[in-house]
C-alpha positions in Angstrom: 28.2 119.7 47.2 29.3 121.8 49.8 32.1 124.4 50.0 34.9 124.1 52.4 33.7 125.2 55.9 34.7 128.5 57.1 35.5 128.9 60.9 35.9 132.3 62.4 37.6 133.5 65.6 34.4 133.5 67.7 34.1 129.8 67.1 31.2 129.8 64.5 31.6 127.9 61.5 29.9 128.6 57.9 28.8 125.7 55.7 27.6 126.3 52.3 25.6 124.1 49.9 25.9 125.1 46.3 24.9 121.7 44.7 21.5 120.3 45.0 21.0 116.7 44.0 17.8 114.6 43.8 15.7 112.6 46.2 17.5 110.3 48.9 14.8 109.0 51.2 17.4 106.9 53.1 18.3 107.1 56.7 21.9 107.4 55.6 21.3 110.5 53.6 24.1 113.0 54.0 24.0 116.5 55.0 22.0 118.8 52.6 20.4 115.6 50.7 16.7 115.9 49.9 14.6 113.7 52.2 11.3 114.7 50.5 10.1 117.1 47.9 7.3 118.4 45.9 7.1 119.8 42.4 11.0 119.9 42.0 13.0 119.3 38.7 16.5 118.5 37.6 16.4 120.9 34.8 18.7 123.6 36.3 20.8 121.2 38.3 23.0 122.0 40.4 20.3 124.5 41.4 17.4 123.6 43.5 14.3 124.5 41.2 10.6 124.1 40.8 9.3 122.3 37.6 7.7 124.1 34.9 3.9 124.4 34.9 2.0 121.9 33.1 -0.8 122.7 30.4 -4.1 121.2 30.6 -5.1 120.0 27.1 -8.5 118.2 27.5 -10.7 116.7 30.2 -12.5 113.3 29.3 -15.7 112.1 30.9 -14.9 108.2 31.3 -11.2 107.8 30.5 -10.1 104.6 29.0 -6.6 105.1 27.7 -4.3 107.5 25.7 -2.1 106.7 22.8 -0.1 108.4 20.0 0.7 107.3 16.4 0.3 109.7 13.6 -2.0 111.7 16.0 -3.1 111.7 19.5 -6.0 109.3 20.2 -7.9 108.3 23.3 -10.8 106.5 24.6 -13.8 108.2 26.6 -16.6 106.4 27.6 -17.9 104.5 24.5 -16.0 106.6 22.1 -12.8 106.3 20.4 -11.2 109.6 19.5 -8.4 110.4 17.0 -7.0 113.8 16.7 -9.8 115.2 18.8 -12.6 113.7 16.7 -14.8 110.7 17.5 -13.8 107.9 15.1 -15.7 104.9 16.5 -17.6 103.1 19.2 -16.0 101.0 21.7 -16.8 99.4 25.1 -16.4 101.7 28.0 -13.3 100.6 30.1 -9.4 100.7 30.1 -7.7 100.0 26.7 -4.7 98.6 25.3 -3.2 100.1 22.1 -0.8 99.3 19.4 -0.2 100.4 15.9 0.9 98.8 12.4 1.3 101.0 9.4 -2.1 103.1 9.3 -3.7 100.8 11.5 -4.3 101.5 15.5 -5.6 98.6 17.1 -7.6 98.5 20.4 -8.0 95.8 22.9 -9.8 94.2 24.6 -12.4 95.4 21.9 -10.3 93.8 18.9 -11.3 96.9 17.1 -8.9 98.8 14.5 -8.9 102.3 13.2 -7.5 103.4 9.9 -5.7 106.5 10.2 -5.6 107.1 6.3 -9.2 106.0 5.4 -11.0 106.7 8.4 -12.4 103.2 8.6 -13.3 101.9 12.1 -14.2 98.2 12.3 -13.5 94.8 14.2 -10.5 92.4 13.5 -12.7 89.6 13.8 -15.4 88.4 11.4 -18.2 85.8 11.8 -20.8 84.3 9.6 -23.6 81.9 11.1 -26.0 79.9 9.2 -27.9 76.5 9.1 -26.6 75.3 5.7 -23.1 75.2 4.0 -22.4 73.5 0.8 -18.8 71.9 0.3 -18.1 71.6 -3.4 -15.8 71.7 -6.4 -14.9 75.3 -7.9 -12.2 77.3 -9.0 -8.6 78.1 -8.2 -7.0 81.2 -10.2 -9.4 80.5 -13.1 -8.8 76.9 -13.3 -11.2 74.2 -12.3 -10.3 72.8 -8.8 -11.7 70.0 -6.8 -12.7 69.8 -3.2 -11.8 73.4 -2.4 -15.1 75.5 -2.1 -17.6 76.3 0.4 -20.8 78.0 -0.7 -23.6 79.8 1.4 -26.3 80.6 -0.9 -27.0 84.4 -1.0 -24.2 85.3 1.3 -21.8 88.1 0.1 -18.6 87.1 1.9 -16.7 90.1 1.0 -19.6 92.3 2.4 -19.2 90.2 5.5 -15.8 91.6 5.8 -13.8 88.4 4.6 -11.0 88.7 2.2 -8.4 86.7 0.3 -5.5 85.6 2.7 -7.8 85.2 5.8 -7.4 82.2 7.7 -11.1 81.2 8.7 -12.3 78.5 11.2 -15.1 76.4 10.0 -17.2 74.9 12.7 -20.2 72.8 13.2 -19.8 70.2 10.4 -21.2 66.7 11.7 -21.4 64.8 8.5 -17.6 65.0 7.8 -16.2 66.4 11.2 -12.7 66.6 9.4 -14.0 69.7 7.5 -14.0 71.5 10.9 -10.7 73.2 10.3 -8.8 76.6 9.8 -7.9 76.9 6.0 -6.7 80.1 4.1 -9.1 81.7 1.7 -7.4 82.1 -1.7 -10.2 83.8 -3.8 -13.8 85.1 -3.2 -16.4 85.0 -5.7 -19.9 86.3 -4.4 -21.2 83.4 -2.1 -18.1 81.2 -2.7 -14.9 80.7 -0.9 -12.0 79.0 -2.8 -9.3 77.5 -0.9 -6.5 75.1 -2.2 -7.4 71.8 -3.9 -8.6 69.0 -1.9 -8.7 70.6 1.3 -12.2 69.5 2.1 -13.7 66.0 2.3 -16.6 65.6 0.0 -19.1 62.7 -0.8 -18.5 59.8 -3.1 -16.0 57.1 -3.5 -13.6 59.6 -5.1 -14.4 62.4 -2.6 -15.6 64.7 -5.6 -19.3 64.8 -5.0 -20.5 68.0 -3.4 -22.7 67.8 -0.3 -24.3 70.3 2.3 -23.9 70.4 5.9 -26.7 71.5 7.9 -27.2 72.6 11.6 -25.4 75.2 13.5 -22.5 76.2 11.3 -19.9 79.1 11.5 -17.2 80.5 9.3 -15.2 83.1 11.3 -11.8 84.9 11.4 -10.5 85.1 15.0 -8.0 86.9 17.0 -6.6 85.5 20.2 -7.7 87.0 23.7 -4.6 89.0 24.2 -3.9 91.2 27.3 -0.9 93.0 25.9 0.3 94.1 22.4 3.2 95.7 20.5 4.5 96.0 17.1 7.8 94.7 15.9 9.2 94.3 12.5 6.0 94.6 10.5 4.0 92.3 12.8 1.8 92.8 15.9 2.9 90.7 18.8 0.8 89.8 21.8 0.3 87.5 24.8 -2.4 86.1 27.0 -1.4 84.9 30.4 0.6 81.9 28.9 1.0 82.2 25.2 3.0 84.2 22.8 1.5 85.2 19.6 2.5 87.1 16.3 0.2 88.2 13.6 0.7 87.4 10.0 3.4 89.6 8.4 1.9 93.2 7.8 -1.6 91.9 8.5 -3.3 92.9 11.8 -6.3 90.8 11.0 -4.7 87.3 10.8 -3.3 85.3 13.6 -4.0 81.7 12.4 -2.2 81.5 9.3 0.2 78.4 9.3 1.3 77.6 5.8 5.0 77.0 6.2 5.8 80.4 4.7 7.9 83.4 6.0 4.7 85.4 6.3 3.0 82.9 8.6 1.5 83.7 12.0 3.3 82.4 15.1 2.3 81.1 18.4 4.3 79.5 21.3 3.6 78.6 25.1 6.5 79.2 27.7 6.9 76.7 30.5 7.7 79.0 33.4 5.4 79.7 36.2 3.4 82.6 36.5 1.4 84.7 33.9 2.6 87.3 31.5 2.5 90.9 32.7 3.6 93.1 29.8 5.2 93.2 26.4 7.0 95.8 24.5 9.3 96.1 21.3 12.8 97.0 22.3 16.2 97.0 20.4 14.5 95.4 17.5 13.1 92.3 19.6 9.5 91.6 20.9 10.2 91.2 24.8 7.5 89.6 27.1 7.5 89.8 30.8 6.5 87.8 33.8 7.1 88.9 37.3 10.1 86.6 37.5 11.0 86.0 34.0 11.9 88.0 30.9 11.4 86.3 27.3 13.2 87.7 24.2 12.1 86.6 20.7 15.0 86.1 18.4 14.9 85.5 14.7 13.2 86.9 11.5 11.1 84.2 10.1 8.5 81.9 12.0 10.8 79.1 11.0 13.5 80.4 13.1 11.8 82.2 15.7 13.3 81.2 19.0 12.1 82.3 22.6 15.0 82.7 25.0 14.1 83.3 28.6 16.0 84.4 31.6 15.0 83.9 35.5 15.2 87.8 36.5 13.0 90.5 37.5 10.3 91.2 35.1 7.2 93.7 35.2 5.2 93.7 38.4 1.6 92.5 37.9 -0.6 95.6 37.1 2.3 97.7 35.9 2.5 97.0 32.2 2.0 100.6 31.2 5.1 101.5 33.3 7.3 100.4 30.2 9.1 103.4 28.5 12.4 104.0 27.1 14.4 107.1 28.0 18.1 107.5 27.1 17.9 104.4 25.0 17.3 102.4 28.2 13.8 100.6 29.0 12.4 101.3 32.4 9.6 99.5 34.4 8.4 98.7 37.7 9.2 95.3 39.1 8.4 93.8 42.4 11.7 95.1 43.7 11.3 98.5 42.2 12.1 100.6 39.3 14.5 98.6 36.8 16.6 99.9 33.9 16.8 97.4 31.1 19.4 97.5 28.3 19.0 94.0 26.8 21.0 92.1 29.5 20.3 91.8 33.3 18.0 94.7 34.4 19.6 96.9 37.0 17.6 98.6 39.9 17.5 102.4 39.8 15.1 103.1 42.6 17.5 103.3 45.5 16.5 106.7 46.3 13.1 105.7 47.6 14.6 103.8 50.4 12.4 101.1 51.9 9.3 102.3 50.3 7.8 99.8 47.8 5.4 100.8 44.8 2.9 99.1 42.8 0.3 99.8 39.8 2.7 102.1 37.9 2.2 103.7 34.6 5.2 105.5 32.8 6.2 107.8 29.9 9.3 109.5 28.5 10.4 112.9 27.1 13.4 111.2 25.6 15.7 111.7 28.3 13.6 111.5 31.4 11.4 108.8 32.7 8.0 109.8 34.1 6.4 107.3 36.4 3.2 107.4 38.4 2.9 104.7 41.1 1.1 104.1 44.5 3.3 103.7 47.6 2.0 103.5 51.2 1.0 107.0 51.4 -0.9 107.2 47.8 -0.2 108.1 44.5 3.1 110.2 43.4 4.5 111.2 40.1 8.1 110.8 40.0 10.8 111.7 37.5 14.0 110.0 36.7 16.7 112.0 34.9 18.9 109.6 32.9 21.8 111.9 32.4 22.1 113.0 36.0 20.9 109.8 37.6 18.4 111.7 40.0 14.9 111.1 41.0 12.6 114.2 41.6 9.0 113.8 42.9 6.4 116.1 41.3 3.0 115.7 43.1 0.2 113.3 43.9 -1.0 112.8 40.3 -2.5 109.3 39.5 -1.7 109.0 35.6 -3.1 105.8 34.0 -1.3 106.3 30.2 1.5 108.4 28.9 2.0 109.4 25.3 4.8 111.3 23.3 3.4 113.5 20.3 4.9 116.4 18.6 7.8 116.8 21.2 5.5 117.0 24.0 4.9 114.5 26.8 1.1 114.0 27.7 -0.4 112.0 30.4 -3.9 110.8 31.2 -5.1 111.0 34.8 -7.6 108.8 36.7 -9.8 111.7 36.7 -10.0 112.2 33.1 -7.5 115.2 32.6 -4.9 114.9 29.6 -1.9 117.2 30.7 1.1 118.2 28.7 4.2 118.2 31.3 7.8 119.0 31.0 9.3 121.6 28.9 6.5 121.9 26.1 7.1 122.7 22.4 4.6 124.5 20.5 1.6 123.2 22.5 -1.9 123.1 21.2 -3.7 126.4 21.1 -6.5 125.2 23.4 -4.2 124.0 26.1 -4.5 125.9 29.3 -1.3 126.8 31.5 -1.3 125.5 35.0 -1.9 127.8 37.9 0.8 128.6 40.4 2.6 125.5 41.3 3.0 124.7 45.0 6.5 123.3 45.8 8.4 121.9 48.9 11.9 120.7 49.6 12.8 119.1 52.8 16.6 118.3 53.5 17.7 115.3 55.5 19.3 115.7 58.8 22.2 118.1 59.0 24.9 116.9 61.7 27.7 119.0 60.2 30.0 116.2 60.3 30.1 116.0 64.1 28.4 113.8 66.7 28.4 116.7 69.2 25.5 119.0 69.9 25.8 122.1 67.8 24.2 125.6 68.1 22.6 126.9 64.8 22.4 130.8 64.7 21.9 132.0 61.0 20.7 130.6 57.7 21.6 132.4 54.4 19.7 131.7 51.3 20.5 132.9 47.9 17.5 132.5 45.7 15.5 133.6 42.5 11.8 134.1 42.7 9.5 135.0 39.8 6.8 137.5 40.0 3.9 136.4 42.3 6.0 133.7 43.8 6.8 133.1 47.2 8.8 131.1 49.7 8.8 130.1 53.3 11.8 128.7 55.4 11.2 126.2 58.3 13.5 124.3 60.7 13.1 121.1 62.9 15.4 120.3 65.8 16.1 117.0 67.0 13.2 115.5 65.1 10.7 117.1 67.8 8.0 117.1 65.2 7.5 120.6 65.4 8.5 122.7 62.4 9.6 126.5 63.4 8.9 129.0 60.9 12.2 130.9 60.2 11.0 133.5 57.6 8.7 134.2 54.8 10.3 135.6 51.5 7.6 137.2 49.2 8.2 138.1 45.7 9.1 141.3 44.2 10.6 142.4 47.6 14.1 143.6 46.7 16.6 146.6 47.1 20.1 146.0 46.7 19.9 142.7 48.9 17.5 144.6 51.6 13.9 143.7 51.8 11.4 146.5 50.5 9.4 145.6 53.5 12.0 147.2 55.4 11.3 150.6 53.6 13.7 150.0 50.7 12.9 150.4 46.9 11.7 147.2 45.2 13.9 146.6 41.9 11.7 144.0 40.3 11.2 140.3 39.7 13.8 137.6 38.7 16.6 139.1 40.6 19.0 136.7 42.5 19.7 138.0 46.0 20.8 136.5 49.4 18.5 136.5 52.4 20.5 136.5 55.7 17.9 134.9 58.2 18.9 135.2 62.0 17.2 132.7 64.2 17.0 132.0 67.9 20.0 130.0 68.9 19.1 126.4 69.6 21.2 123.7 70.5 20.7 120.3 68.8 22.2 117.0 67.9 20.8 117.5 64.5 18.3 119.6 62.6 16.5 119.7 59.3 15.7 122.5 57.0 12.6 122.9 54.8 11.7 125.3 52.1 8.0 125.7 50.6 6.3 128.0 48.4 4.2 128.6 45.3 5.5 129.7 41.9 8.9 129.6 40.1 11.8 129.3 42.4 15.5 128.6 41.9 17.7 128.1 45.0 21.5 129.1 44.2 23.0 128.3 47.8 22.1 127.7 51.3 24.6 128.6 54.1 24.4 127.8 57.8 26.3 129.3 60.5 26.7 127.1 63.8 29.0 126.5 66.6 29.8 123.2 68.1 29.3 122.1 71.7 31.6 120.1 73.6 31.9 116.4 74.0 30.7 116.6 77.6 27.6 118.5 76.7 26.8 115.5 74.1 26.5 113.0 76.6 23.2 111.4 77.4 21.3 113.3 80.3 23.6 116.4 79.8 22.7 119.6 78.1 
């Protein structure tokens, strides 16, 4: 926002900027809008201000992922860590996390960690052998027929199987119809009991036990899913084409189909393309392709209904860009950052102009959306303030995962550093503050609402610098490519509005004052202004004094 221009009798006009908005990297940006920036924030808007220093929490050797549930968890090399302690062994590489109750699930390892008991293990279980007997047995302490498999000497519970598991039996050749996926009802040592008559036995009445030989397996399996989320006491996930849901409250079972409300669930979709992400939002599991969004309605497998809409979904490679800020879901699509509230997603990245992004990862502090993404120049970390509708660019950080824990926003970088960003609340004792932060603010073209040439004579800046901070003012005329230094403003140089460098008495840090900066007058069609420095700085206003040239002097080939 600019104050009304003041015109003096000598023809000099003074224009003052007192409200500084966010990024506007468009050719039509108006006077005083920010064309580019580094490490600025909307926290003190309408002031132009530098972001708060981050805090380095930890450095990993081989970063694989970051997640928060009842504590902060991460993968480093072949280790899974919870609350700073190694809790299990995983394969090195990037991880996808989800949680249900006390369990944290880790993909693609198909591993789990119980945050209450400290147990770490695998979701899948498998037994292989050369002999498996199909026989009669018991069911709820009553005799039952054709419901039992027995592997002599095998302790099924020690193998990791439990009642309620759906197990896939494979390798039967004498009665191939016994290759199926029934649900275990009870376990008794080396016997697994199922419902009656679930197996085919020998004899005319099918009640004579028999033994299958060869390469036999009994296993509990989990689909090879790419993405995972929790919704209404189930885990939901997808591979490239199929949506899956676990058994109610059970992270281990994905193949239970008994016609009950606790059953697992799976469905294929008919649209082109593959799934790129999933998330739980507004009480629904939502699945994304690049050109489709699918929402699953219903509360039971019998009434689950997948409804799709042909609209911009998550861009491939940007599944981790999904984050909720201000009750709105944000993510990167092929057309830019989208805001989704359950209906038609709306674009919110107009501030980036024609720049396109890819491979995004995002997080939130509740009211701001943080996103690290790659553009034509490399990686940048940008922040969208939902309340103010503004974007601010921080730096060239390549973040791969974000997590919110105990009121603080954490992110993991490609290099393995875990940082706390934003306004921290009771950070961990071991976290180290960032050193002095470099910053920059480049304004768009100033034309002063006139197509004529104008002469710029003075710049007056009212700002506040913390102790040890500094700022430098630059100007660029007619996009010549040569930035000219106007002034350097060191910290702690104050004397009732006069620089102590001029012999005055310094009056201490954190004082607001104005700097009146005369410059060599130059005539230009347009000009730009850039501020840069290090440390904490807040700019309250910028005023320019200029005079306008005539229309004749603005004609091509005339000076």
